[in-house]
N, C-alpha and C positions, 0 to 999 in steps of 0.2 A: 504493500500499501504505499503511497506518495503522501507526505507531508510536507511543511514548511520547515526549511532547517531555522532555528531560533536564533544560531550565530551569524549565518551569510546569508539568510533569505531565499535561498536555491532550494531545489526540491530534495528532500532526503527521504530514505526508505524506512519504513516501520514494517517490521516483521509481522507476518500473517497472525503470529501468537502473540503479538503486543509484546515480545521479549526484550526488543531493542529498537534504537532509531539510530540510522547510520547516514552520514551525509558524506559521499566521496568529493566534495567540492572543497570544504575544510576540515576534513578529518574528524568530524564530530561521530562518537560513540559513546551512547549512555543507555540506560535502561529507559522503559517506558515511563517507570514510575519518576526516574529523574528528569526526564523530558517534560513530564505534567508540571514539575515544581519549577524547573528553570523558566517555562512558558509562563507561569503564573506570577513569578517573580520579575520578570522583564517587563511583562504587560499587566498591570493592574486590571484591566478589563477582564482577564481570566482569573483572577485571583479566587472567586468563587468555586472555581475547579477543585481547588483543595478540599473544600468541604466533602467533597465525595470519598475522600480517604479516611474519613473520620467516622465513627460509629454513632456519634451524636454530637451537636453542637451546644445543646441545651448548658447554658452556664458559662459559656466560654466567649471570648472575643476574637476579632478576626487575627491579630498577631502579626507577627513577621514570618518570613521563610525561616528563619533561625528557629522560630517555636515549633514550627512544623518538624 
C-alpha cells in the first residue's frame, strides 16, 4: 500500500500487514506504530489518531508525544 512519507513527502510503502513503513527516497524505515506517532507529532491535525492507541481517554488530557 502506498502512503505519504512524513520526512520527504514522497510515496512510501506500507506493508500489507501494517508491520512497517519504508521510503526508498529518504531511507525511512519504521514500524507502523512509530509512523502514526511521527505523523501525529509532525502535524497537529492528526494528533487525535493517538487516541486510537489507548483503551480509554477518560480523565486524561491530550499531553505531548513524550507522554505517549
